[in-house]
C-alpha positions in Angstrom: 31.9 22.8 23.3 34.0 22.3 20.3 32.7 22.5 16.6 33.0 18.9 16.3 30.5 18.0 19.4 28.2 20.7 17.6 28.1 18.9 14.6 27.2 15.7 16.2 24.3 17.0 17.9 23.2 18.7 14.7 23.2 14.9 13.3 21.4 13.7 16.0 18.6 16.5 15.6 18.3 15.3 11.9 17.6 11.9 13.2 15.0 12.7 15.5 13.4 14.8 12.4 13.7 11.5 10.7 11.7 9.5 13.8 9.1 11.8 13.9 8.3 11.8 9.9 8.3 8.1 10.3 4.9 8.3 11.9 3.7 9.4 8.7 4.5 6.8 6.0 2.1 4.2 6.1 2.5 3.4 1.9 5.0 3.4 -0.7 3.1 6.8 -1.8 4.1 8.6 1.8 7.6 7.4 1.6 8.2 8.3 -2.2 5.7 11.6 -2.5 4.8 12.6 1.4 1.3 11.8 0.1 1.1 14.2 -2.2 0.2 17.1 0.8 3.4 19.4 1.2 2.1 23.0 1.3 4.1 26.0 -0.6 6.4 26.8 2.1 7.7 23.4 2.3 7.9 22.8 -1.4 9.6 25.9 -1.8 12.3 24.9 0.9 12.6 21.5 -0.6 13.5 22.7 -4.0 15.9 25.4 -2.6 17.8 23.2 0.0 18.0 20.2 -2.4 19.7 22.5 -4.9 21.8 24.6 -2.2 24.5 21.8 -2.3 28.3 21.1 -1.4 29.2 22.6 -4.9 27.2 25.6 -3.9 29.1 26.5 -1.0 32.5 25.0 -1.9 32.6 24.3 -5.7 30.9 27.4 -7.1 33.1 29.9 -5.2 36.2 28.0 -6.5 34.9 28.6 -10.2 34.4 32.0 -9.6 37.5 32.3 -8.2 39.0 30.8 -11.3 37.3 32.3 -14.2 34.8 34.7 -12.7 30.7 34.7 -13.7 31.5 33.3 -17.0 32.4 29.4 -15.0 29.5 29.4 -13.1 26.9 29.3 -16.3 26.2 25.8 -15.1 25.6 26.2 -11.7 23.9 28.5 -10.2 22.2 29.9 -13.3 21.7 26.7 -15.6 20.7 24.9 -12.3 18.6 27.7 -11.2 16.8 28.1 -14.5 15.9 24.6 -14.2 13.6 24.8 -11.4 11.9 27.7 -13.1 11.4 25.9 -16.7 9.8 22.8 -14.4 7.7 25.2 -12.5 6.4 26.9 -15.8 6.5 24.1 -18.4 6.4 20.7 -17.1 4.6 20.8 -13.2 1.3 21.3 -14.3 0.8 18.6 -16.8 2.9 15.9 -15.0 1.0 16.8 -11.8 -2.1 16.3 -13.1 -1.0 12.3 -14.3 -0.9 11.2 -10.8 2.2 9.7 -11.0 5.0 8.2 -8.5 7.9 8.5 -10.4 8.9 10.3 -13.7 9.5 6.6 -14.9 5.8 6.1 -14.7 5.6 8.8 -17.2 8.0 6.9 -20.1 6.1 3.8 -19.3 2.5 5.4 -19.9 3.5 7.4 -22.8 5.9 5.2 -24.6 5.9 1.7 -23.4 8.2 -0.5 -21.2 11.5 -0.3 -23.0 11.8 3.6 -23.0 10.8 3.0 -19.2 13.6 1.1 -18.2 16.2 2.8 -20.1 15.1 6.4 -18.9 14.8 4.9 -15.5 18.4 3.3 -15.6 19.8 6.5 -17.0 18.3 8.7 -14.3 19.8 6.1 -11.4 23.1 5.8 -12.8 23.5 10.1 -13.2 22.8 10.2 -9.5 26.1 8.6 -8.8 28.3 11.7 -9.3 25.7 13.9 -7.4 25.7 11.7 -4.3 29.2 11.1 -4.6 30.0 14.8 -4.9 28.1 15.3 -1.3 29.7 12.2 0.5 33.2 13.9 -0.6 32.1 17.0 0.9 30.9 15.2 4.4 34.3 13.6 4.7 36.1 17.2 4.1 33.7 18.8 6.6 34.6 16.1 9.1 38.3 16.3 8.2 38.9 20.2 9.0 36.5 20.1 12.3 38.5 17.1 13.9 42.0 19.0 13.0 42.5 16.1 10.3 42.0 13.3 13.1 39.2 11.9 11.4 40.0 10.6 7.7 38.0 12.1 5.1 36.9 8.6 3.9 35.6 7.8 7.8 33.9 11.5 7.8 32.3 10.4 4.5 31.0 6.9 6.1 29.7 8.8 9.4 27.9 11.8 7.5 26.3 9.3 4.7 25.3 7.0 7.5 23.2 9.7 9.1 21.8 10.7 6.2 20.7 7.2 5.1 18.8 6.9 8.7 16.8 9.5 8.3 15.8 9.0 5.1 15.0 5.3 5.4 12.8 6.3 8.5 10.3 9.0 7.0 11.2 8.8 3.3 9.9 12.0 1.5 8.4 13.3 4.7 11.8 13.2 6.4 13.4 14.9 3.4 11.1 17.5 3.0 10.9 18.3 7.0 14.5 18.3 7.3 15.1 20.4 3.9 12.5 23.1 6.0 15.0 23.3 8.9 18.1 23.3 6.8 16.9 25.7 4.4 16.7 28.3 7.6 20.1 27.4 8.6 21.5 28.1 5.1 20.1 31.4 4.7 20.5 32.6 8.4 24.0 31.3 8.5 25.6 32.7 5.5 23.7 35.9 5.4 25.3 36.5 8.8 28.7 35.5 7.7 28.5 37.2 4.7 27.9 40.8 6.5 30.9 39.6 9.0 33.3 39.0 6.2 32.4 42.1 3.9 33.0 44.2 7.0 36.2 42.6 7.6 37.3 43.0 4.0 36.3 47.0 4.2 32.9 47.0 3.3 30.8 45.6 0.3 31.6 48.2 -2.1 35.3 47.1 -1.8 34.6 43.6 -2.0 32.6 44.1 -5.2 35.5 46.8 -6.6 37.9 44.1 -6.2 35.8 41.3 -8.2 35.7 43.9 -11.0 39.3 44.8 -11.0 40.0 41.1 -11.7 37.4 41.1 -14.0 35.5 38.3 -12.2 32.2 40.2 -13.3 32.4 39.1 -17.1 29.0 36.8 -17.4 29.0 36.5 -21.4 31.9 34.1 -22.8 34.7 35.2 -24.8 33.4 36.3 -28.6 34.5 33.2 -30.4 32.4 30.3 -31.8 33.9 27.7 -30.0 33.6 29.5 -26.7 30.4 30.4 -27.2 29.1 26.7 -27.9 30.6 25.1 -25.0 29.3 28.2 -23.0 25.7 27.4 -24.2 26.4 23.3 -23.5 27.7 24.0 -20.0 24.2 26.2 -19.5 22.2 23.6 -20.8 24.0 20.5 -18.6 21.8 20.8 -15.6 19.1 23.2 -16.9 17.9 20.6 -19.0 19.4 17.4 -17.3 17.7 17.6 -14.3 14.5 18.4 -15.6 13.9 14.5 -16.4 15.1 13.6 -13.0 13.3 11.9 -10.0 14.4 14.4 -7.7 12.7 17.4 -9.0 9.7 15.0 -10.0 9.1 13.9 -6.6 8.8 17.7 -5.0 6.2 18.2 -7.8 4.4 15.2 -7.0 4.6 16.3 -3.1 2.9 19.6 -3.6 -0.6 18.9 -2.2 -1.9 20.7 -5.5 -1.1 21.8 -9.0 -0.8 25.3 -8.5 1.7 24.6 -5.4 3.4 22.3 -7.5 4.1 25.0 -10.0 4.8 28.1 -8.2 7.3 26.2 -5.4 9.7 25.2 -8.2 9.7 29.1 -9.6 10.0 30.5 -6.3 12.9 28.0 -5.3 14.8 28.4 -8.4 15.1 32.0 -8.2 16.0 32.0 -4.7 18.2 29.6 -5.4 20.1 31.8 -8.2 20.1 34.8 -5.9 21.5 33.3 -2.7 24.0 31.6 -4.4 25.9 34.7 -5.2 26.8 34.7 -1.4 29.4 31.7 -1.4 30.9 33.9 -4.5 30.7 37.2 -2.3 32.6 35.1 0.3 35.3 33.9 -1.8 36.2 37.3 -3.0 36.4 38.6 0.6 38.9 36.0 1.6 41.3 37.1 -1.5 41.1 40.5 0.9 41.2 39.3 4.2 44.0 36.5 3.7 45.2 37.3 0.4 48.4 35.1 0.5 46.9 31.9 1.9 43.9 32.4 -0.8 46.3 32.8 -3.5 48.6 29.8 -2.1 45.2 27.6 -2.4 44.3 28.6 -5.9 47.3 27.8 -7.2 47.2 24.6 -5.4 44.1 23.8 -7.1 42.5 23.8 -3.9 40.0 26.6 -4.3 37.2 24.8 -3.1 38.9 25.1 0.6 39.3 28.9 0.4 36.0 29.6 2.0 36.1 27.0 4.8 39.7 28.1 5.7 38.6 31.5 5.8 35.9 31.0 8.4 38.0 28.6 10.4 41.3 30.7 10.6 40.0 34.1 10.5 36.6 34.2 12.2 35.1 33.8 15.7 33.9 30.6 16.9 29.9 31.6 16.5 30.7 32.1 12.5 32.0 28.5 12.5 29.4 27.2 13.9 26.8 28.9 11.7 28.8 28.0 8.6 29.5 24.2 9.1 25.8 24.3 10.1 25.0 25.8 7.2 27.5 23.7 4.7 26.2 20.4 6.8 22.5 21.6 5.6 23.2 22.1 2.5 25.0 18.5 2.2 22.6 16.5 3.4 19.4 18.2 2.0 20.7 17.3 -1.2 22.3 13.9 0.2 19.1 12.6 1.4 17.1 13.8 -1.9 19.9 12.2 -4.0 19.4 8.7 -2.1 15.7 8.8 -2.2 15.2 9.7 -5.6 17.1 6.6 -7.7 16.0 3.9 -5.2 12.6 5.4 -5.7 12.7 4.8 -9.6 14.6 1.6 -9.4 12.1 -0.3 -7.0 8.9 1.3 -9.2 10.4 1.3 -12.9 12.9 -1.6 -12.9 12.1 -4.3 -10.0 8.4 -4.2 -10.7 8.9 -5.6 -14.4 10.8 -8.5 -12.1 8.1 -8.8 -10.0 5.0 -7.7 -11.3 2.7 -9.0 -8.2 4.6 -6.8 -5.4 2.4 -5.6 -2.7 2.6 -1.9 -1.4 4.3 -3.2 1.6 6.9 -5.0 -0.2 7.3 -1.9 -2.4 8.0 0.2 0.4 10.5 -2.5 2.0 12.2 -2.5 -1.3 12.6 1.0 -1.5 14.1 1.1 1.9 16.6 -1.7 0.8 17.4 0.0 -2.3 18.5 3.0 -0.6 21.1 0.9 1.5 22.6 -0.5 -1.6 22.6 2.6 -3.5 24.4 4.4 -0.9 26.9 1.9 -0.4 27.5 1.9 -4.0 28.1 5.8 -4.3 30.5 5.3 -1.5 32.6 3.1 -3.5 32.0 5.4 -6.5 33.2 8.5 -4.4 36.6 6.4 -3.3 37.4 5.9 -6.8 36.4 9.3 -7.8 39.0 10.8 -5.4 40.9 13.9 -6.7 38.0 15.0 -8.7 36.5 18.3 -7.9 33.2 18.5 -6.3 31.9 20.8 -9.0 32.9 18.5 -11.6 31.7 15.1 -10.1 28.1 17.0 -9.8 28.1 18.5 -13.3 29.1 15.4 -15.0 26.1 13.5 -14.0 23.6 15.3 -15.9 24.9 14.8 -19.4 23.3 11.3 -19.9 19.8 12.4 -19.2 20.1 15.6 -21.3 21.0 13.2 -24.5 18.9 10.3 -23.5 15.6 11.3 -21.3 15.0 15.3 -22.2 13.9 15.0 -25.9 11.0 12.2 -25.0 9.8 14.0 -21.9 9.6 17.2 -23.8 8.0 15.6 -26.9 5.6 13.1 -25.3 4.1 16.2 -23.2 3.7 19.0 -26.5 3.8 16.8 -29.3 0.7 14.5 -30.0 2.7 12.9 -33.0 5.3 11.5 -30.7 5.6 7.8 -30.3 7.5 4.9 -29.2 9.5 4.6 -32.2 10.4 8.3 -31.9 11.5 7.8 -28.4 13.7 5.0 -28.9 15.4 6.6 -32.0 15.8 9.7 -30.2 17.6 7.5 -27.3 19.9 5.9 -29.7 20.7 8.6 -31.7 21.2 11.2 -28.8 23.2 8.5 -26.6 25.4 7.3 -29.7 26.2 10.8 -30.6 27.3 11.9 -27.3 29.3 8.8 -26.9 31.0 9.3 -30.5 32.1 12.9 -29.8 33.0 12.3 -26.0 35.2 9.4 -27.2 36.8 11.2 -30.5 38.5 14.5 -31.1 35.5 15.6 -32.4 34.1 16.6 -28.7 37.1 18.9 -28.4 35.7 20.9 -31.4 32.0 20.5 -30.9 30.4 20.3 -27.2 29.4 16.6 -26.7 26.2 17.6 -24.9 24.8 19.8 -27.8 25.7 17.2 -30.7 24.0 14.6 -28.7 20.9 16.6 -27.9 20.8 17.9 -31.6 20.4 14.3 -33.0 18.1 13.3 -30.0 15.5 15.9 -31.5 16.5 14.8 -35.2 15.7 11.0 -34.0 12.4 11.9 -32.3 11.3 13.8 -35.1 12.3 11.4 -37.8 11.5 8.3 -35.9 7.8 9.3 -35.3 6.9 11.0 -38.8 8.5 7.4 -40.4 5.9 5.5 -38.1 2.9 7.9 -39.1 3.5 7.8 -42.7 4.0 3.9 -42.6 0.7 3.7 -41.0 -1.2 6.4 -43.0 0.3 4.3 -46.2 -1.7 1.1 -45.0 
């Protein structure tokens, strides 16, 4: 049986899980948050598997090979810390509110204007993340078919499978498939890392090679501009994913608030630790196939170094393990990032247009919206052809940082935060971000930091102005 056949069987297995999970979906709450009934192990698995995506297996090794650990501050370190922060400071408060989406929080705390804007920001921000997974799916089919299946065709096949099992079981499908996919990722990549290390001369040789090439440096260059852009990179996913529906769904799907807190923390730490494995593999590749790896990196094709190592220099069983792990990483993230925007769009945008929507109609519209969003993302991925997977994903998180993060934090931890403060925060944050992004100022000072600072200023000034106006009356 060839690798492509194994992949087809694996995809069919995921659909079978979706069929099984569909039996548990009786309402929109079952579809969106799995009836708030997931145990700790499943919450850990679904947070880990959602974060461990195509950019972890393909994009992070390429960034690491280009510039060492300092180039990976955004992902995995910032991304992993996002989950830790969610568990420590956000999960308990949000879980107690009994909400279906993160957009519900903005509505209850600030009103419908802020709800609709933050929900729209969340939906749009998923485009880059899902597009990254679609691109990776196309690459997998292209490589496994010996270039017989075009990347676009592979993307359509893979996304079609993800869409089917997500439509069938919603969050139940996502959670159950994530549990299976986490197991495959951990076992598969661990075995491959041991084999690659031995082929390269031992783990010590691999680590020595990384240090000799200055890949172990984590901190930025000691100048102001490098430090500022380094901090901005670390905050992008760390803060940008906190006000997002995929994280919120995992918190709200837990069967109690303690699991809602502990699950993301363990999942985030596990992600950061295990993300070191693809970095180890790419360094091993430079020892096992130095000329080929150097050529790929020089051609700006670093994302294929690890797949080429597996396909050209390792036995068949490791190829099965690697592509099983890679598909698991892609599909776990793809399913989460289709479900999340579809849920929030129906709950927090369409409901304003259809206020008498029944629960059955809401469930149907969540499924229909999932199809529409998947199709739109495929078009976006085609238009972004040539952009690296890592860059597509990382670019998705800046708007939530400058437009939604400050209202979330202030609403939870500052009693004086109000609707005017939230709107002012959004206007100043997004406006400043756009200004720096489209002018030379963004080359001197990070647009994300500029937008975040002004969002905080807007929240404080807007809230206090209203408070003083009210008290003067």
